[in-house]
The first five atom37 places (N, CA, C, CB, O) and aatype in JSON, in Angstrom:
{
  "aatype": [12, 10, 11, 7, 13, 11, 6, 13, 10, 10, 1, 7, 2, 19, 10, 3, 10, 0, 19, 0, 19, 19, 19, 7, 0, 0, 13, 16, 0, 9, 19, 16, 0, 13, 16, 6, 2, 9, 19, 2, 14, 10, 19, 0, 15, 10, 7, 7, 15, 2, 6, 12, 7, 13, 7, 13, 5, 9, 16, 3, 15, 14, 6, 16, 13, 19, 2, 10, 7, 0, 19, 10, 15, 0, 19, 9, 2, 13, 19, 10, 9, 0, 0, 19, 19, 18, 13, 19, 10, 9, 19, 14, 13, 2, 15, 19, 11, 6, 1, 13, 12, 16, 6, 6, 6, 11, 6, 0, 16, 3, 9, 6, 10, 10, 16, 6, 9, 1, 2, 10, 10, 0, 3, 0, 2, 0, 3, 0, 0, 15, 16, 1, 19, 6, 15],
  "atom_mask": [
    [1, 1, 1, 1, 1],
    [1, 1, 1, 1, 1],
    [1, 1, 1, 1, 1],
    [1, 1, 1, 0, 1],
    [1, 1, 1, 1, 1],
    [1, 1, 1, 1, 1],
    [1, 1, 1, 1, 1],
    [1, 1, 1, 1, 1],
    [1, 1, 1, 1, 1],
    [1, 1, 1, 1, 1],
    [1, 1, 1, 1, 1],
    [1, 1, 1, 0, 1],
    [1, 1, 1, 1, 1],
    [1, 1, 1, 1, 1],
    [1, 1, 1, 1, 1],
    [1, 1, 1, 1, 1],
    [1, 1, 1, 1, 1],
    [1, 1, 1, 1, 1],
    [1, 1, 1, 1, 1],
    [1, 1, 1, 1, 1],
    [1, 1, 1, 1, 1],
    [1, 1, 1, 1, 1],
    [1, 1, 1, 1, 1],
    [1, 1, 1, 0, 1],
    [1, 1, 1, 1, 1],
    [1, 1, 1, 1, 1],
    [1, 1, 1, 1, 1],
    [1, 1, 1, 1, 1],
    [1, 1, 1, 1, 1],
    [1, 1, 1, 1, 1],
    [1, 1, 1, 1, 1],
    [1, 1, 1, 1, 1],
    [1, 1, 1, 1, 1],
    [1, 1, 1, 1, 1],
    [1, 1, 1, 1, 1],
    [1, 1, 1, 1, 1],
    [1, 1, 1, 1, 1],
    [1, 1, 1, 1, 1],
    [1, 1, 1, 1, 1],
    [1, 1, 1, 1, 1],
    [1, 1, 1, 1, 1],
    [1, 1, 1, 1, 1],
    [1, 1, 1, 1, 1],
    [1, 1, 1, 1, 1],
    [1, 1, 1, 1, 1],
    [1, 1, 1, 1, 1],
    [1, 1, 1, 0, 1],
    [1, 1, 1, 0, 1],
    [1, 1, 1, 1, 1],
    [1, 1, 1, 1, 1],
    [1, 1, 1, 1, 1],
    [1, 1, 1, 1, 1],
    [1, 1, 1, 0, 1],
    [1, 1, 1, 1, 1],
    [1, 1, 1, 0, 1],
    [1, 1, 1, 1, 1],
    [1, 1, 1, 1, 1],
    [1, 1, 1, 1, 1],
    [1, 1, 1, 1, 1],
    [1, 1, 1, 1, 1],
    [1, 1, 1, 1, 1],
    [1, 1, 1, 1, 1],
    [1, 1, 1, 1, 1],
    [1, 1, 1, 1, 1],
    [1, 1, 1, 1, 1],
    [1, 1, 1, 1, 1],
    [1, 1, 1, 1, 1],
    [1, 1, 1, 1, 1],
    [1, 1, 1, 0, 1],
    [1, 1, 1, 1, 1],
    [1, 1, 1, 1, 1],
    [1, 1, 1, 1, 1],
    [1, 1, 1, 1, 1],
    [1, 1, 1, 1, 1],
    [1, 1, 1, 1, 1],
    [1, 1, 1, 1, 1],
    [1, 1, 1, 1, 1],
    [1, 1, 1, 1, 1],
    [1, 1, 1, 1, 1],
    [1, 1, 1, 1, 1],
    [1, 1, 1, 1, 1],
    [1, 1, 1, 1, 1],
    [1, 1, 1, 1, 1],
    [1, 1, 1, 1, 1],
    [1, 1, 1, 1, 1],
    [1, 1, 1, 1, 1],
    [1, 1, 1, 1, 1],
    [1, 1, 1, 1, 1],
    [1, 1, 1, 1, 1],
    [1, 1, 1, 1, 1],
    [1, 1, 1, 1, 1],
    [1, 1, 1, 1, 1],
    [1, 1, 1, 1, 1],
    [1, 1, 1, 1, 1],
    [1, 1, 1, 1, 1],
    [1, 1, 1, 1, 1],
    [1, 1, 1, 1, 1],
    [1, 1, 1, 1, 1],
    [1, 1, 1, 1, 1],
    [1, 1, 1, 1, 1],
    [1, 1, 1, 1, 1],
    [1, 1, 1, 1, 1],
    [1, 1, 1, 1, 1],
    [1, 1, 1, 1, 1],
    [1, 1, 1, 1, 1],
    [1, 1, 1, 1, 1],
    [1, 1, 1, 1, 1],
    [1, 1, 1, 1, 1],
    [1, 1, 1, 1, 1],
    [1, 1, 1, 1, 1],
    [1, 1, 1, 1, 1],
    [1, 1, 1, 1, 1],
    [1, 1, 1, 1, 1],
    [1, 1, 1, 1, 1],
    [1, 1, 1, 1, 1],
    [1, 1, 1, 1, 1],
    [1, 1, 1, 1, 1],
    [1, 1, 1, 1, 1],
    [1, 1, 1, 1, 1],
    [1, 1, 1, 1, 1],
    [1, 1, 1, 1, 1],
    [1, 1, 1, 1, 1],
    [1, 1, 1, 1, 1],
    [1, 1, 1, 1, 1],
    [1, 1, 1, 1, 1],
    [1, 1, 1, 1, 1],
    [1, 1, 1, 1, 1],
    [1, 1, 1, 1, 1],
    [1, 1, 1, 1, 1],
    [1, 1, 1, 1, 1],
    [1, 1, 1, 1, 1],
    [1, 1, 1, 1, 1],
    [1, 1, 1, 1, 1],
    [1, 1, 1, 1, 1],
    [1, 1, 1, 1, 1]
  ],
  "atom_positions": [
    [[-123.38, -62.06, 78.64], [-123.41, -60.8, 77.93], [-124.16, -59.74, 78.74], [-124.05, -60.98, 76.55], [-123.72, -58.59, 78.81]],
    [[-125.27, -60.11, 79.36], [-126.02, -59.14, 80.16], [-125.27, -58.77, 81.43], [-127.39, -59.71, 80.52], [-125.39, -57.64, 81.92]],
    [[-124.5, -59.71, 81.97], [-123.73, -59.41, 83.18], [-122.69, -58.33, 82.88], [-123.03, -60.68, 83.71], [-122.5, -57.41, 83.68]],
    [[-122.03, -58.43, 81.74], [-121.06, -57.41, 81.34], [-121.72, -56.06, 81.14], [0.0, 0.0, 0.0], [-121.15, -55.02, 81.5]],
    [[-122.92, -56.05, 80.56], [-123.65, -54.8, 80.36], [-124.03, -54.19, 81.7], [-124.92, -55.05, 79.52], [-123.94, -52.97, 81.88]],
    [[-124.45, -55.03, 82.66], [-124.79, -54.54, 84.0], [-123.58, -53.91, 84.67], [-125.35, -55.69, 84.88], [-123.68, -52.84, 85.27]],
    [[-122.42, -54.57, 84.57], [-121.2, -54.03, 85.16], [-120.81, -52.71, 84.51], [-120.05, -55.04, 85.02], [-120.34, -51.79, 85.19]],
    [[-121.0, -52.62, 83.2], [-120.71, -51.38, 82.49], [-121.59, -50.24, 82.99], [-120.89, -51.56, 80.99], [-121.11, -49.13, 83.22]],
    [[-122.88, -50.51, 83.16], [-123.81, -49.47, 83.6], [-123.56, -49.05, 85.03], [-125.23, -49.95, 83.46], [-123.74, -47.88, 85.37]],
    [[-123.16, -49.99, 85.89], [-122.95, -49.67, 87.29], [-121.57, -49.1, 87.56], [-123.16, -50.9, 88.13], [-121.26, -48.74, 88.7]],
    [[-120.74, -49.01, 86.55], [-119.42, -48.41, 86.7], [-119.6, -46.9, 86.88], [-118.5, -48.73, 85.47], [-120.49, -46.32, 86.26]],
    [[-118.79, -46.27, 87.68], [-118.93, -44.85, 87.99], [-118.7, -43.95, 86.79], [0.0, 0.0, 0.0], [-119.25, -42.85, 86.76]],
    [[-117.92, -44.38, 85.8], [-117.63, -43.52, 84.65], [-118.88, -43.19, 83.85], [-116.62, -44.19, 83.75], [-119.01, -42.08, 83.34]],
    [[-119.8, -44.14, 83.74], [-121.03, -43.9, 82.99], [-121.84, -42.82, 83.69], [-121.85, -45.19, 82.85], [-122.4, -41.94, 83.03]],
    [[-121.91, -42.88, 84.99], [-122.65, -41.87, 85.74], [-122.0, -40.49, 85.59], [-122.73, -42.25, 87.22], [-122.7, -39.49, 85.42]],
    [[-120.68, -40.44, 85.64], [-119.99, -39.17, 85.46], [-120.29, -38.56, 84.1], [-118.48, -39.36, 85.63], [-120.51, -37.35, 83.99]],
    [[-120.29, -39.38, 83.08], [-120.6, -38.9, 81.73], [-122.03, -38.39, 81.65], [-120.36, -40.02, 80.69], [-122.3, -37.34, 81.08]],
    [[-122.96, -39.14, 82.23], [-124.35, -38.73, 82.22], [-124.54, -37.41, 82.96], [-125.23, -39.82, 82.83], [-125.29, -36.54, 82.51]],
    [[-123.87, -37.26, 84.08], [-123.97, -36.02, 84.85], [-123.45, -34.84, 84.03], [-123.19, -36.13, 86.18], [-124.06, -33.78, 84.02]],
    [[-122.33, -35.03, 83.35], [-121.76, -33.95, 82.55], [-122.71, -33.53, 81.43], [-120.42, -34.38, 81.96], [-122.87, -32.34, 81.17]],
    [[-123.33, -34.49, 80.79], [-124.26, -34.17, 79.7], [-125.48, -33.43, 80.23], [-124.69, -35.44, 78.96], [-125.93, -32.44, 79.65]],
    [[-126.02, -33.92, 81.34], [-127.21, -33.3, 81.91], [-126.91, -31.89, 82.39], [-127.77, -34.14, 83.05], [-127.69, -30.97, 82.15]],
    [[-125.79, -31.73, 83.06], [-125.42, -30.4, 83.56], [-125.26, -29.43, 82.39], [-124.11, -30.46, 84.38], [-125.76, -28.31, 82.43]],
    [[-124.57, -29.88, 81.36], [-124.3, -28.99, 80.23], [-125.53, -28.64, 79.43], [0.0, 0.0, 0.0], [-125.63, -27.53, 78.91]],
    [[-126.47, -29.56, 79.31], [-127.59, -29.36, 78.4], [-128.87, -28.86, 79.08], [-127.87, -30.63, 77.67], [-129.41, -27.82, 78.71]],
    [[-129.33, -29.59, 80.06], [-130.66, -29.33, 80.58], [-130.74, -28.26, 81.65], [-131.22, -30.57, 81.11], [-131.52, -27.31, 81.53]],
    [[-129.95, -28.39, 82.69], [-130.11, -27.52, 83.84], [-129.52, -26.12, 83.63], [-129.49, -28.14, 85.04], [-129.94, -25.17, 84.28]],
    [[-128.58, -26.01, 82.74], [-127.95, -24.71, 82.53], [-128.95, -23.67, 82.06], [-126.82, -24.82, 81.53], [-128.96, -22.54, 82.54]],
    [[-129.8, -24.05, 81.12], [-130.77, -23.1, 80.59], [-131.76, -22.66, 81.67], [-131.52, -23.72, 79.41], [-132.1, -21.48, 81.77]],
    [[-132.22, -23.59, 82.47], [-133.2, -23.26, 83.51], [-132.57, -22.36, 84.57], [-133.75, -24.53, 84.17], [-133.15, -21.33, 84.94]],
    [[-131.42, -22.74, 85.06], [-130.78, -21.97, 86.12], [-130.3, -20.62, 85.6], [-129.62, -22.75, 86.72], [-130.36, -19.63, 86.34]],
    [[-129.83, -20.55, 84.38], [-129.4, -19.27, 83.81], [-130.59, -18.32, 83.71], [-128.76, -19.48, 82.43], [-130.47, -17.13, 84.03]],
    [[-131.72, -18.82, 83.27], [-132.92, -17.98, 83.21], [-133.31, -17.49, 84.6], [-134.09, -18.75, 82.57], [-133.7, -16.34, 84.77]],
    [[-133.2, -18.35, 85.59], [-133.52, -17.96, 86.96], [-132.59, -16.86, 87.45], [-133.44, -19.17, 87.89], [-133.04, -15.87, 88.02]],
    [[-131.28, -17.04, 87.23], [-130.34, -16.05, 87.73], [-130.44, -14.73, 86.96], [-128.92, -16.58, 87.64], [-130.32, -13.66, 87.55]],
    [[-130.66, -14.81, 85.64], [-130.75, -13.57, 84.86], [-132.01, -12.78, 85.18], [-130.71, -13.88, 83.39], [-131.97, -11.55, 85.2]],
    [[-133.12, -13.47, 85.43], [-134.4, -12.77, 85.6], [-134.8, -12.54, 87.05], [-135.46, -13.54, 84.92], [-135.68, -11.72, 87.31]],
    [[-134.21, -13.24, 87.98], [-134.58, -13.06, 89.39], [-133.38, -12.6, 90.22], [-135.15, -14.36, 89.96], [-133.47, -11.6, 90.94]],
    [[-132.27, -13.32, 90.12], [-131.12, -13.01, 90.97], [-130.44, -11.71, 90.51], [-130.12, -14.18, 90.96], [-130.13, -10.86, 91.34]],
    [[-130.2, -11.56, 89.23], [-129.5, -10.36, 88.74], [-130.2, -9.06, 89.14], [-129.36, -10.42, 87.23], [-129.53, -8.15, 89.61]],
    [[-131.53, -8.94, 88.96], [-132.18, -7.7, 89.41], [-132.04, -7.47, 90.92], [-133.65, -7.73, 89.04], [-131.89, -6.33, 91.36]],
    [[-132.1, -8.55, 91.71], [-131.94, -8.39, 93.16], [-130.52, -7.94, 93.5], [-132.26, -9.71, 93.88], [-130.33, -7.07, 94.35]],
    [[-129.52, -8.54, 92.85], [-128.14, -8.15, 93.1], [-127.88, -6.73, 92.61], [-127.17, -9.13, 92.43], [-127.19, -5.97, 93.28]],
    [[-128.44, -6.38, 91.46], [-128.25, -5.03, 90.93], [-128.87, -3.98, 91.85], [-128.87, -4.92, 89.53], [-128.37, -2.86, 91.94]],
    [[-129.95, -4.35, 92.54], [-130.56, -3.39, 93.46], [-129.64, -3.08, 94.64], [-131.9, -3.92, 93.98], [-129.78, -2.04, 95.27]],
    [[-128.71, -3.99, 94.94], [-127.74, -3.73, 96.0], [-126.74, -2.66, 95.6], [-127.01, -5.01, 96.37], [-126.09, -2.05, 96.45]],
    [[-126.62, -2.44, 94.3], [-125.69, -1.44, 93.8], [-126.15, -0.02, 94.04], [0.0, 0.0, 0.0], [-125.41, 0.92, 93.77]],
    [[-127.35, 0.15, 94.54], [-127.86, 1.49, 94.83], [-128.23, 2.22, 93.55], [0.0, 0.0, 0.0], [-128.91, 1.67, 92.69]],
    [[-127.78, 3.46, 93.42], [-128.14, 4.28, 92.27], [-127.22, 4.02, 91.08], [-128.09, 5.75, 92.64], [-127.4, 4.63, 90.03]],
    [[-126.27, 3.13, 91.22], [-125.35, 2.82, 90.13], [-126.14, 2.14, 89.01], [-124.19, 1.9, 90.63], [-126.73, 1.08, 89.21]],
    [[-126.14, 2.74, 87.84], [-126.93, 2.21, 86.73], [-126.35, 0.93, 86.14], [-127.04, 3.25, 85.65], [-127.05, 0.21, 85.42]],
    [[-125.1, 0.63, 86.44], [-124.47, -0.57, 85.89], [-124.72, -1.79, 86.76], [-122.98, -0.35, 85.72], [-124.51, -2.91, 86.3]],
    [[-125.14, -1.62, 87.98], [-125.4, -2.75, 88.84], [-124.45, -2.8, 90.01], [0.0, 0.0, 0.0], [-123.86, -1.79, 90.4]],
    [[-124.3, -3.99, 90.57], [-123.5, -4.2, 91.76], [-122.04, -4.37, 91.37], [-124.0, -5.43, 92.55], [-121.65, -5.39, 90.8]],
    [[-121.24, -3.37, 91.68], [-119.83, -3.41, 91.34], [-119.21, -2.04, 91.54], [0.0, 0.0, 0.0], [-119.8, -1.16, 92.17]],
    [[-118.03, -1.86, 90.97], [-117.38, -0.56, 91.07], [-116.57, -0.31, 89.81], [-116.47, -0.48, 92.33], [-116.17, -1.23, 89.1]],
    [[-116.34, 0.96, 89.55], [-115.61, 1.37, 88.37], [-114.22, 1.84, 88.77], [-116.37, 2.49, 87.61], [-114.07, 2.64, 89.7]],
    [[-113.2, 1.35, 88.07], [-111.82, 1.67, 88.43], [-111.43, 3.06, 87.95], [-110.87, 0.62, 87.84], [-110.84, 3.84, 88.7]],
    [[-111.76, 3.39, 86.72], [-111.49, 4.72, 86.17], [-112.77, 5.27, 85.58], [-110.36, 4.67, 85.09], [-113.84, 4.68, 85.75]],
    [[-112.68, 6.41, 84.88], [-113.87, 7.02, 84.3], [-114.41, 6.24, 83.1], [-113.55, 8.44, 83.88], [-115.55, 6.46, 82.7]],
    [[-113.65, 5.36, 82.55], [-114.06, 4.58, 81.38], [-115.04, 3.49, 81.79], [-112.83, 3.97, 80.68], [-114.79, 2.79, 82.77]],
    [[-116.15, 3.32, 81.06], [-117.11, 2.26, 81.41], [-116.54, 0.85, 81.26], [-118.35, 2.39, 80.53], [-117.05, -0.1, 81.85]],
    [[-115.48, 0.72, 80.46], [-114.87, -0.61, 80.27], [-114.16, -1.12, 81.53], [-113.89, -0.56, 79.12], [-113.86, -2.3, 81.63]],
    [[-113.9, -0.24, 82.47], [-113.19, -0.64, 83.69], [-114.14, -0.99, 84.84], [-112.25, 0.46, 84.12], [-113.71, -1.08, 85.98]],
    [[-115.42, -1.18, 84.54], [-116.39, -1.53, 85.57], [-116.18, -2.98, 86.0], [-117.84, -1.3, 85.06], [-116.21, -3.89, 85.16]],
    [[-115.97, -3.21, 87.28], [-115.82, -4.55, 87.85], [-117.21, -4.99, 88.3], [-114.77, -4.57, 89.04], [-117.75, -4.47, 89.28]],
    [[-117.77, -5.95, 87.57], [-119.15, -6.36, 87.79], [-119.2, -7.51, 88.8], [-119.81, -6.79, 86.45], [-119.12, -8.68, 88.43]],
    [[-119.34, -7.18, 90.06], [-119.43, -8.18, 91.11], [-120.74, -8.95, 91.04], [-119.27, -7.53, 92.48], [-120.81, -10.11, 91.44]],
    [[-121.78, -8.3, 90.55], [-123.08, -8.96, 90.41], [-123.03, -10.15, 89.47], [0.0, 0.0, 0.0], [-123.65, -11.17, 89.73]],
    [[-122.28, -10.02, 88.37], [-122.17, -11.13, 87.42], [-121.43, -12.3, 88.05], [-121.44, -10.67, 86.14], [-121.8, -13.46, 87.83]],
    [[-120.41, -12.02, 88.82], [-119.67, -13.1, 89.48], [-120.55, -13.78, 90.53], [-118.37, -12.55, 90.14], [-120.57, -15.01, 90.62]],
    [[-121.26, -12.99, 91.31], [-122.16, -13.56, 92.31], [-123.25, -14.4, 91.65], [-122.8, -12.44, 93.15], [-123.6, -15.47, 92.16]],
    [[-123.77, -13.94, 90.54], [-124.79, -14.71, 89.82], [-124.23, -16.02, 89.28], [-125.36, -13.88, 88.67], [-124.91, -17.04, 89.32]],
    [[-122.99, -16.0, 88.79], [-122.36, -17.22, 88.29], [-122.16, -18.23, 89.43], [-121.01, -16.9, 87.62], [-122.34, -19.43, 89.23]],
    [[-121.78, -17.75, 90.6], [-121.61, -18.64, 91.75], [-122.94, -19.26, 92.15], [-120.99, -17.88, 92.95], [-123.01, -20.46, 92.41]],
    [[-123.98, -18.45, 92.2], [-125.32, -18.97, 92.53], [-125.76, -19.97, 91.48], [-126.34, -17.82, 92.64], [-126.34, -21.01, 91.81]],
    [[-125.5, -19.66, 90.22], [-125.83, -20.55, 89.11], [-125.16, -21.91, 89.3], [-125.41, -19.92, 87.76], [-125.81, -22.95, 89.17]],
    [[-123.87, -21.91, 89.6], [-123.12, -23.15, 89.78], [-123.66, -23.96, 90.96], [-121.64, -22.84, 90.0], [-123.83, -25.17, 90.84]],
    [[-123.91, -23.31, 92.08], [-124.39, -24.02, 93.27], [-125.76, -24.65, 93.01], [-124.47, -23.06, 94.48], [-126.02, -25.78, 93.44]],
    [[-126.63, -23.93, 92.32], [-127.95, -24.48, 92.02], [-127.85, -25.69, 91.09], [-128.84, -23.41, 91.38], [-128.53, -26.7, 91.31]],
    [[-127.01, -25.61, 90.08], [-126.85, -26.74, 89.15], [-126.27, -27.93, 89.9], [-125.93, -26.35, 87.96], [-126.75, -29.06, 89.73]],
    [[-125.26, -27.71, 90.71], [-124.64, -28.81, 91.46], [-125.65, -29.46, 92.42], [-123.42, -28.31, 92.25], [-125.67, -30.69, 92.55]],
    [[-126.47, -28.66, 93.08], [-127.47, -29.2, 94.01], [-128.51, -30.04, 93.28], [-128.16, -28.07, 94.77], [-128.87, -31.12, 93.73]],
    [[-128.98, -29.54, 92.14], [-129.98, -30.29, 91.38], [-129.39, -31.61, 90.9], [-130.49, -29.46, 90.19], [-130.03, -32.65, 91.01]],
    [[-128.19, -31.59, 90.37], [-127.57, -32.81, 89.88], [-127.36, -33.8, 91.02], [-126.22, -32.5, 89.19], [-127.61, -34.99, 90.86]],
    [[-126.91, -33.32, 92.15], [-126.67, -34.22, 93.28], [-127.97, -34.88, 93.75], [-126.03, -33.45, 94.44], [-128.03, -36.1, 93.9]],
    [[-129.0, -34.07, 93.98], [-130.22, -34.6, 94.56], [-131.1, -35.33, 93.55], [-131.0, -33.5, 95.2], [-131.9, -36.18, 93.94]],
    [[-130.98, -35.02, 92.26], [-131.81, -35.67, 91.26], [-131.12, -36.9, 90.66], [-132.17, -34.69, 90.15], [-131.79, -37.87, 90.3]],
    [[-129.8, -36.88, 90.56], [-129.1, -37.99, 89.92], [-128.27, -38.84, 90.88], [-128.21, -37.46, 88.85], [-128.43, -40.06, 90.91]],
    [[-127.42, -38.22, 91.64], [-126.45, -38.98, 92.45], [-127.14, -39.74, 93.58], [-125.4, -38.03, 93.03], [-126.9, -40.93, 93.75]],
    [[-127.97, -39.07, 94.35], [-128.63, -39.73, 95.49], [-129.49, -40.91, 95.03], [-129.49, -38.72, 96.28], [-129.38, -41.99, 95.6]],
    [[-130.36, -40.74, 94.02], [-131.14, -41.91, 93.58], [-130.27, -43.02, 93.0], [-132.16, -41.48, 92.53], [-130.55, -44.2, 93.21]],
    [[-129.21, -42.67, 92.26], [-128.34, -43.69, 91.7], [-127.66, -44.51, 92.8], [-127.28, -43.05, 90.79], [-127.62, -45.74, 92.72]],
    [[-127.15, -43.84, 93.81], [-126.51, -44.56, 94.92], [-127.51, -45.44, 95.65], [-125.88, -43.57, 95.89], [-127.16, -46.54, 96.09]],
    [[-128.75, -44.97, 95.79], [-129.78, -45.76, 96.45], [-130.11, -47.02, 95.65], [-131.05, -44.92, 96.65], [-130.23, -48.11, 96.21]],
    [[-130.26, -46.87, 94.34], [-130.55, -48.02, 93.48], [-129.36, -48.98, 93.47], [-130.88, -47.56, 92.04], [-129.55, -50.2, 93.54]],
    [[-128.17, -48.45, 93.39], [-126.98, -49.29, 93.38], [-126.88, -50.09, 94.68], [-125.71, -48.43, 93.18], [-126.56, -51.28, 94.65]],
    [[-127.15, -49.45, 95.8], [-127.1, -50.13, 97.1], [-128.18, -51.2, 97.19], [-127.27, -49.11, 98.24], [-127.94, -52.27, 97.74]],
    [[-129.35, -50.92, 96.66], [-130.47, -51.86, 96.73], [-130.18, -53.13, 95.93], [-131.75, -51.2, 96.23], [-130.53, -54.23, 96.37]],
    [[-129.57, -52.99, 94.77], [-129.34, -54.14, 93.9], [-127.99, -54.82, 94.11], [-129.46, -53.71, 92.47], [-127.7, -55.83, 93.47]],
    [[-127.18, -54.28, 94.99], [-125.88, -54.89, 95.28], [-126.11, -56.12, 96.16], [-124.92, -53.86, 95.97], [-126.83, -56.06, 97.15]],
    [[-125.48, -57.21, 95.8], [-125.62, -58.43, 96.58], [-124.77, -58.33, 97.85], [-125.22, -59.67, 95.75], [-123.91, -57.46, 97.97]],
    [[-125.03, -59.24, 98.78], [-124.27, -59.25, 100.04], [-122.8, -59.52, 99.76], [-124.84, -60.31, 101.0], [-121.93, -58.95, 100.42]],
    [[-122.51, -60.39, 98.8], [-121.13, -60.69, 98.48], [-120.4, -59.45, 97.96], [-121.06, -61.8, 97.44], [-119.24, -59.21, 98.32]],
    [[-121.08, -58.66, 97.12], [-120.47, -57.43, 96.61], [-120.25, -56.43, 97.73], [-121.35, -56.81, 95.51], [-119.22, -55.75, 97.76]],
    [[-121.2, -56.34, 98.66], [-121.04, -55.43, 99.79], [-119.86, -55.84, 100.65], [-122.32, -55.38, 100.63], [-119.07, -55.0, 101.07]],
    [[-119.75, -57.16, 100.92], [-118.63, -57.65, 101.73], [-117.31, -57.44, 101.0], [-118.83, -59.13, 102.06], [-116.3, -57.11, 101.63]],
    [[-117.31, -57.64, 99.68], [-116.08, -57.44, 98.91], [-115.65, -55.99, 98.98], [-116.28, -57.88, 97.44], [-114.46, -55.69, 99.08]],
    [[-116.61, -55.09, 98.92], [-116.29, -53.67, 99.02], [-115.69, -53.36, 100.39], [-117.54, -52.8, 98.78], [-114.7, -52.63, 100.48]],
    [[-116.27, -53.91, 101.44], [-115.74, -53.71, 102.78], [-114.34, -54.28, 102.92], [-116.67, -54.34, 103.82], [-113.46, -53.66, 103.51]],
    [[-114.14, -55.46, 102.36], [-112.83, -56.1, 102.45], [-111.79, -55.28, 101.69], [-112.89, -57.54, 101.89], [-110.67, -55.11, 102.16]],
    [[-112.16, -54.77, 100.52], [-111.23, -53.94, 99.75], [-110.84, -52.69, 100.53], [-111.85, -53.55, 98.4], [-109.67, -52.32, 100.57]],
    [[-111.81, -52.05, 101.15], [-111.52, -50.84, 101.93], [-110.63, -51.16, 103.14], [-112.83, -50.18, 102.4], [-109.68, -50.43, 103.43]],
    [[-110.94, -52.23, 103.84], [-110.14, -52.6, 105.0], [-108.72, -52.98, 104.59], [-110.8, -53.77, 105.75], [-107.76, -52.67, 105.3]],
    [[-108.59, -53.64, 103.45], [-107.26, -53.99, 102.95], [-106.47, -52.74, 102.61], [-107.36, -54.89, 101.71], [-105.28, -52.64, 102.92]],
    [[-107.12, -51.79, 101.99], [-106.44, -50.53, 101.64], [-106.02, -49.78, 102.9], [-107.36, -49.64, 100.78], [-104.91, -49.24, 102.96]],
    [[-106.88, -49.74, 103.91], [-106.54, -49.07, 105.17], [-105.36, -49.77, 105.83], [-107.76, -49.05, 106.13], [-104.44, -49.11, 106.32]],
    [[-105.38, -51.11, 105.84], [-104.28, -51.87, 106.42], [-102.96, -51.54, 105.73], [-104.56, -53.37, 106.34], [-101.94, -51.33, 106.38]],
    [[-102.99, -51.5, 104.39], [-101.77, -51.22, 103.63], [-101.26, -49.81, 103.91], [-102.03, -51.39, 102.14], [-100.05, -49.6, 104.02]],
    [[-102.16, -48.84, 104.02], [-101.75, -47.47, 104.31], [-101.13, -47.36, 105.7], [-102.95, -46.52, 104.2], [-100.12, -46.68, 105.89]],
    [[-101.73, -48.04, 106.66], [-101.18, -48.03, 108.02], [-99.82, -48.71, 108.07], [-102.14, -48.71, 108.99], [-98.92, -48.25, 108.77]],
    [[-99.66, -49.8, 107.33], [-98.37, -50.49, 107.3], [-97.3, -49.6, 106.69], [-98.48, -51.81, 106.52], [-96.17, -49.54, 107.18]],
    [[-97.65, -48.89, 105.61], [-96.7, -47.97, 104.99], [-96.33, -46.84, 105.94], [-97.29, -47.39, 103.69], [-95.16, -46.45, 106.02]],
    [[-97.32, -46.31, 106.65], [-97.06, -45.22, 107.59], [-96.16, -45.69, 108.73], [-98.39, -44.66, 108.15], [-95.25, -44.98, 109.16]],
    [[-96.41, -46.9, 109.23], [-95.57, -47.45, 110.3], [-94.15, -47.7, 109.81], [-96.17, -48.75, 110.84], [-93.19, -47.47, 110.55]],
    [[-94.01, -48.17, 108.58], [-92.67, -48.41, 108.03], [-91.92, -47.09, 107.86], [-92.78, -49.14, 106.67], [-90.72, -47.02, 108.14]],
    [[-92.61, -46.05, 107.42], [-91.98, -44.74, 107.28], [-91.55, -44.19, 108.63], [-92.94, -43.76, 106.59], [-90.47, -43.61, 108.75]],
    [[-92.41, -44.36, 109.64], [-92.08, -43.87, 110.98], [-90.88, -44.63, 111.55], [-93.3, -44.02, 111.93], [-90.01, -44.05, 112.19]],
    [[-90.84, -45.93, 111.3], [-89.72, -46.74, 111.82], [-88.42, -46.35, 111.13], [-90.0, -48.24, 111.62], [-87.39, -46.27, 111.79]],
    [[-88.46, -46.1, 109.84], [-87.23, -45.72, 109.14], [-86.76, -44.33, 109.56], [-87.45, -45.75, 107.62], [-85.56, -44.06, 109.58]],
    [[-87.69, -43.46, 109.9], [-87.32, -42.12, 110.38], [-86.64, -42.21, 111.74], [-88.57, -41.21, 110.47], [-85.68, -41.49, 112.0]],
    [[-87.12, -43.11, 112.62], [-86.51, -43.29, 113.93], [-85.12, -43.88, 113.81], [-87.38, -44.17, 114.8], [-84.23, -43.5, 114.57]],
    [[-84.91, -44.79, 112.89], [-83.61, -45.43, 112.72], [-82.6, -44.42, 112.21], [-83.71, -46.63, 111.76], [-81.44, -44.46, 112.62]],
    [[-83.02, -43.51, 111.3], [-82.12, -42.51, 110.75], [-81.71, -41.47, 111.79], [-82.76, -41.83, 109.56], [-80.63, -40.89, 111.68]],
    [[-82.55, -41.23, 112.78], [-82.28, -40.18, 113.77], [-81.22, -40.51, 114.69], [-83.46, -39.87, 114.53], [-80.89, -39.71, 115.57]]
  ]
}
């Protein structure tokens, strides 16, 4: 029973689910506060004397303002969240997984990869041979 639980926990789907929950709940608030209170004022200062911030207005109507600062802030927000998740969750998880993996599991992983590479090469060679025969 514990072996099945261990396999369930070490399956990649559990990690993906955990990452999604953490990204959605915890880091979004922190990074959003950072971008709204630090990055947005810096980006808006690039807009010069424009009171709306970094962007441009298409017509005289304020509704046509293209806010490049908001897009830039969203990109920075995404990159920061992705970096935190990678370095706080993914790297330690892979390290722990590697540490507790037995030699047999490591060899099985290598054998599976080599088998897959062999099969892909065989398929590619078969395709090349059939192309030559048709020509």
